[in-house]
C-alpha positions in Angstrom: 78.1 125.3 99.7 74.3 125.9 100.1 74.9 128.2 102.8 77.6 130.1 101.1 75.6 130.9 98.3 72.6 131.8 100.4 74.7 133.8 102.5 76.0 136.0 99.4 75.5 139.7 100.8 74.4 141.5 97.7 75.1 145.3 97.7 73.8 148.5 95.8 76.3 148.7 92.9 76.3 145.9 90.0 80.0 145.8 89.8 80.2 144.6 93.6 77.6 142.0 92.9 79.0 140.7 89.8 82.4 140.3 91.7 80.6 138.5 94.5 79.0 136.2 91.9 82.3 135.8 90.1 84.0 134.7 93.2 81.3 132.0 93.8 81.4 131.0 90.3 85.3 130.6 90.3 85.3 128.1 93.1 82.2 126.3 92.2 81.1 127.1 88.5 78.0 128.3 87.1 74.6 127.4 89.0 72.3 126.8 86.0 74.0 126.2 82.8 75.8 122.8 83.1 75.1 119.8 85.1 77.5 119.6 88.4 78.6 116.1 87.9 78.8 113.5 85.2 77.1 110.0 85.8 76.9 107.0 83.5 73.2 106.6 84.1 72.6 110.3 82.7 71.7 110.4 79.2 72.9 112.8 76.5 71.3 116.4 77.1 71.4 119.3 75.2 71.9 122.4 77.3 70.8 124.9 74.7 70.7 128.0 77.3 71.8 131.6 77.3 74.7 132.6 79.6 73.1 132.8 83.1 72.3 136.5 83.9 73.2 138.6 87.1 69.5 138.7 87.9 69.3 135.2 87.7 72.0 134.6 89.9 70.5 137.1 92.4 67.1 135.5 92.1 68.5 132.2 93.0 70.5 132.9 95.9 67.6 135.0 97.4 65.4 132.1 96.9 67.8 129.7 98.7 68.5 132.5 101.5 64.6 132.5 102.0 64.4 128.8 102.6 67.6 128.8 104.9 66.5 131.7 106.9 63.1 129.5 107.5 64.9 126.7 108.3 67.0 128.5 111.0 64.1 130.0 112.5 62.2 126.5 112.7 65.3 125.2 114.6 65.8 128.3 116.9 64.6 127.7 120.3 63.0 130.6 122.3 60.3 133.1 122.0 61.7 135.5 119.8 62.2 133.1 116.9 58.2 132.2 117.4 57.4 135.7 117.4 59.4 136.5 114.0 57.7 133.3 112.5 54.2 134.3 113.6 54.8 138.1 112.4 55.5 136.6 108.7 52.1 134.4 108.7 49.1 136.0 107.1 45.7 134.2 108.2 42.6 135.2 106.4 39.3 133.2 105.9 40.2 131.9 102.4 44.0 132.3 102.4 46.8 131.3 104.6 50.4 132.7 103.3 54.0 133.0 104.5 55.3 136.7 104.2 58.8 137.2 103.4 60.6 140.7 103.0 63.9 141.3 101.3 66.0 144.1 101.2 67.0 144.6 97.6 70.7 145.5 97.3 71.2 146.6 100.7 74.3 145.0 102.5 73.2 143.3 106.1 75.9 145.6 107.6 74.3 148.7 106.6 70.7 147.5 107.4 72.1 146.5 110.9 73.4 150.0 111.4 70.5 151.7 109.8 68.2 150.1 111.8 70.1 150.0 115.2 70.4 153.9 114.9 66.8 154.3 114.1 65.4 152.3 116.9 67.8 153.6 119.2 66.6 157.2 118.7 62.8 155.9 118.7 63.4 154.5 122.0 64.3 157.7 123.7 62.2 160.4 125.2 61.6 163.0 122.3 62.0 165.7 124.9 65.3 164.4 125.6 66.8 164.5 122.1 68.8 167.5 121.0 68.0 169.4 118.0 70.8 167.5 115.9 69.5 164.1 117.2 65.7 165.5 116.1 66.9 166.3 112.7 68.9 163.1 112.3 65.7 161.1 113.5 63.7 162.7 110.8 66.0 162.0 108.2 66.3 158.4 109.2 62.5 158.2 109.3 62.5 159.7 105.9 65.1 157.4 104.5 63.3 154.4 106.2 60.2 155.1 104.2 62.2 155.5 101.1 63.9 152.4 101.6 60.8 150.6 102.2 59.4 151.8 99.0 62.3 151.2 96.7 64.5 148.6 98.3 62.2 146.4 99.7 60.1 143.6 98.1 57.4 141.7 99.9 56.6 138.3 98.7 53.8 136.0 99.7 54.0 132.4 99.4 50.5 130.7 99.7 50.4 127.8 102.2 46.5 127.0 101.7 43.7 128.7 99.8 39.9 128.5 99.7 38.7 125.4 101.4 42.3 124.0 102.4 42.8 127.5 104.0 40.0 126.7 106.8 41.9 123.6 107.9 45.0 125.6 108.3 43.7 128.8 110.0 43.9 127.4 113.6 47.3 125.6 113.0 50.4 126.3 115.1 53.1 128.8 113.8 55.6 126.0 113.6 53.3 123.6 111.4 52.5 126.5 109.1 56.3 127.1 108.9 57.2 123.5 108.2 54.6 123.3 105.5 55.9 126.5 104.0 59.4 125.0 104.0 58.2 121.6 102.6 56.4 123.5 99.6 59.3 125.9 98.8 61.8 122.8 98.7 59.4 120.6 96.5 59.0 123.6 94.2 62.5 124.2 93.8 63.4 120.4 93.2 60.8 120.3 90.5 61.2 123.4 88.8 61.3 122.7 85.2 61.7 126.3 84.2 65.3 127.3 85.4 66.1 124.2 85.3 66.6 123.3 88.8 65.1 120.0 89.4 66.3 116.6 90.3 65.9 113.5 88.5 65.3 110.0 90.4 66.8 107.2 88.2 66.8 103.4 88.9 70.5 102.1 89.0 71.2 98.5 87.7 71.4 97.3 91.0 68.0 98.6 91.7 69.4 101.5 93.8 67.9 104.9 93.2 70.2 107.4 92.3 69.4 111.2 92.2 70.8 113.3 89.8 70.8 117.0 90.1 70.4 119.0 87.0 72.9 121.6 87.5 74.9 123.3 90.6 71.8 125.1 91.7 69.6 121.8 91.9 72.4 120.3 93.8 72.4 122.9 96.3 68.6 122.4 96.7 69.0 118.9 97.2 71.6 119.1 99.8 69.7 121.6 101.8 66.5 119.2 101.4 68.6 116.2 102.9 69.8 118.1 105.7 66.1 119.4 106.4 65.0 115.6 106.3 67.9 114.4 108.5 69.6 112.2 106.2 72.5 114.7 106.6 73.4 116.1 109.9 74.8 119.7 109.9 76.8 120.6 112.7 79.0 123.7 113.6 82.7 123.4 113.2 84.4 123.2 116.6 86.0 126.5 115.7 82.9 128.0 114.3 83.6 131.4 115.8 86.6 131.7 113.6 85.5 129.9 110.4 82.0 130.1 110.3 81.7 126.6 108.7 79.6 123.8 108.9 80.3 120.1 109.1 78.0 117.5 107.0 77.7 114.1 108.7 76.3 111.1 106.9 77.1 108.3 104.4 78.3 109.1 100.9 80.9 111.5 98.9 81.8 114.4 100.5 80.2 113.7 103.7 81.9 113.3 107.3 82.1 110.6 109.8 80.0 111.1 112.8 83.0 111.5 115.1 84.5 114.6 113.0 84.3 117.9 114.9 86.5 120.2 112.9 86.1 121.5 109.3 89.3 121.4 107.8 93.2 120.9 108.7 93.3 124.8 109.3 90.9 124.5 112.1 92.7 121.6 113.5 95.8 123.7 113.6 93.9 126.8 115.0 92.5 124.5 117.9 95.9 123.2 118.5 97.4 126.4 119.1 94.6 127.3 121.4 95.2 124.2 123.4 99.0 124.6 123.5 98.3 128.4 124.7 
């Protein structure tokens, strides 16, 4: 579920964004207002909160998206992922930070087309461009500057400051990325303002029971368990068609270690492919 929420592709119009949020809410419920599950160890709580706003939904998805994106880069093998991570790190004498840029309200499909078109024209020899292509390049360059100013927000997440920064200045890119992810998850699970926090309560048999305050906290807890290795995230065998993952582990909602398909639909699809 956390990947689905983090992957919401917000567009420019409020009406389209509201529809995407409504679709997610109709499947899973509100992310903030109510506890996700009842548990006998939970005491009565007063949920005196205003209805969740569109801005809160957007920021919550954006925040989780940043963490999932960082986690994906950390686990991606190859030089390109390391170069991308390094480009996001700011190393100064008294300040080490992770820089993350988010395109506000620009669908990924539009960003991909825009970037591809612009980079394609930039890569060519200017003398080989036709007059029409030169005008198109000039227009794209202008639009790129305007988009950067109006549709992009750069956030800096401090990794280390002052005396501690000196210790992290020469750390590897991977170490800095892992520390950033750890800090982001810890902050999300202890955020008392949204609220988005996870309570840990000893059960009568002395087990520790983690109780998410709401759906948003539940998604962050699931993500944290995947990062910590408590839950194994594995792509479905028919991932090219369904784009879904399996979550392997012990407990409600988790699948067995020999599972390879996410749903009966994918089982039928695999059967059809096998039978030709």
